[in-house]
N, C-alpha and C positions, 0 to 999 in steps of 0.2 A: 722442277721449274721449267716453264715453257720458254720458248725463244722470245716471245713478246714481252714477258715480264722483265722488268729492270729492277735491279736492286739499287735502292737509293744510295747515293754516294755520300758517306758521312763527311767527306771533305768539302762537299758542296755547301758554300756559305748561305745559299738561299734556303736550304732545308725544304721541308714539305710545304711550308707556307709560301716560299718563293715560287714553287711550282704552281700552287693554287692561284697566286697572283698573276703568274704568267699565263695561266689558263683562263683568266678573266674573273676569278672569284676573289672576294675579300672577307676577312674574318675579323671579328671584334672580340677581344679577350675581356670578358666580364667577370673574371674570377676575382674574388676579394683579396686573395693572397697572391702576391707577385711570385711566380715560380722561379724567377731569376735570383731574387735575394731574400725571399720569404717575408717581405714586409706587407703590412695590411694597406690596401689601397683605400683612398678616401671615398666615402659614399656620396651619392648625388648623381645627377644626370651626367652622362659622358658627353664628349664632344659630338659623337654621332647622334645622341639623343637630342641635343640642342639644335641640331641641324635639320629639324623636321619642317613640315609645311608651314610657312609664315601665316597663311590664312587660318590654319587650325589654331595657331598661337593667338592670333587676334580674336578669333571666335571665343577661345577659352577666356581671354581677358575680359571681353564684353560680358560673357556669362557671369564671371566673378563680380563685375561691377553691378550687374543687375541683381545678383543675390545680396550684395551689400546695401544697395540703395532701395531695394524693395520694388514691387511692381506698381508703377504709377497708375496704370489702368485699374488694378485691383483696389488701390487706395481710393481712387476717385469713385469707384463703384461702392465701396464701403461708406464713404462720406455721403454719397447720395442717398443710400439706404438710411443712414443715421438722420440726415436732414428730413427725409420723408417721415420717419418715425416721430421726430420731434414736432413736425408740423401737424401730424395726426394727433399727438398729445395736446398741442395747443388748441386745435379745433375742438377736441373733446372738453377741455377745460373751459373754453369759451362758451360752449353750449351749456355746460353745467352752471357757469356763472350767470348766464341769461335766465336759466330756469330758476336759480336761487333768487335773482333780482325780481323776477315776476312773482314768485311766491311771497317775497318780502313785501312787494307793493300791494298784492292782493290782501295779505294778512293785515297790513297797515290800514288799508281802506276798510276792511271789516271791523277792525278795532275802532277806527274813528267813527264809522257809521253806528256801531253799537254804543259808543260813548255819547254820540249826539242823540241817539234815540233814548238812552237812559236819562240824559239831561232833560230832554223835552218831556219825558214821562214824569220825572220828579217835579219839574216846573208846573206841569198840568195838574198834578195832584194838589200842589199848594194853591194854585189858582182856583181849582174846583172847590176846595174847602172854604174859599172866601166868597163863593157865589151867594150863599145864604145871607152874608153880611150886606152884600150889594142889594139883595132883595129887600132887606129891611130899610136900607137907605131909600130905595125907590118908593116903598110904601110910605115912608116918612114924608117924602116930597109930595106925594099925592094927597096926603091928609093935612099938609101944611105944618107938619112938625119940624121940618128942616127949612126954615125960611131963609131966603137969600140975605146975606149980611150977618148972619149969626155964626158963632164959633162952630156949631155942628155942620153948618153948610160948608165952611172952609175945610174942615177936617174930611168931610165926605168927598169933596172935590179933589183934595190931595191924594186920598186913597185911590179914587178912580183913575186919576192921572198916572199914579205909580203902577197900578195893575195894567193899564193900557200900554205903558212903556215895556212891560214884561211880555207883551204879546196877547193879552186878553182883549177880545173883541166882543162887543154886544151887538146883537142883531135881532130882527123881528119887528116889523112895523106894519100897521094896518095898510092894506092895499098891495102889499108884496105878494107875488105869486107863490102859491103853496108848493113847497118842496118836501116830500116825505123824509128825505135824508137830513133835513135841517129843522123841520117843524113837526110838532106832535099835535094833531087835531083832537081837541077834547069835545068839540061840538061842531056840527055842520048843518047848514041850511041851503035850500035850493032857491034859485032865482031865475025867472025867465030872461032877465036882462044880462045875466052873467054868461060870458063865453068861455071862461076858464075858471078854475078854482083858485080863489084868492083869500088872503087873510082879512077877516072882518074885525076881529077882536084879539088883542094880545093880552093873555092872562099872566104870563110870565115871559120875560124876554129870554132869548137864547144866548149862550156864551160859547165861544170857540177860541182856541189858541192855535194859530196857523191853520192846518187842515184838519185838526182834531176837534170834534164837537164835544165840549165839556157838558153841555146840557142843551137839548133841543128846545126851541121856543114853543111854549104851550099856548095854542091859539084856538080861536073859533073861526071856521071858514065858511065861505059862501061859494056856490058853484052852479053850473047849469043844471037844468032839470034832466 
């Protein structure tokens, strides 16, 4: 043993810890078993642990609150993305609805146009089948068989009025200008006095229903040389 080494005095009440405290050091006994009486010390933070930086404790508390409440910015971003997705779906559904409505309107128009055309065609067939009857009535008038005031005259007038109400129109008169889409020329003669081709003689009147020609007027024409 050297001269500088000192043997600790067992009678010194400070013990080695007192020397460390006197030298400026402090010790914390973190043993679970108390060496003095052998009892188990309670677990949890010690007084020294609780005496940490208050800023760190506040930061830890704020972090815990943020974890519990969730990230507002993240939630807002998620809601914005969801709203954008729903708006996109609404726009797509709106476009699909518009296309469906347009297809429905077009389909309805085609059906209505087809129905109208079929109705007109059926009506035209019925009217065309009665043209021969009207021809007989006209010949009867020309020959004096259907005199005014007779029952046949009244019946013929009612029939013609009924067919006229259904859209049947009679045309073709002497002096009318010749139209190849409306008239059928069975004979033609030239005249130095004629400047255009006109109807000179009506052999059979023409009949049409609306824009549809049921029978062209059969005529004799006269035209320029």
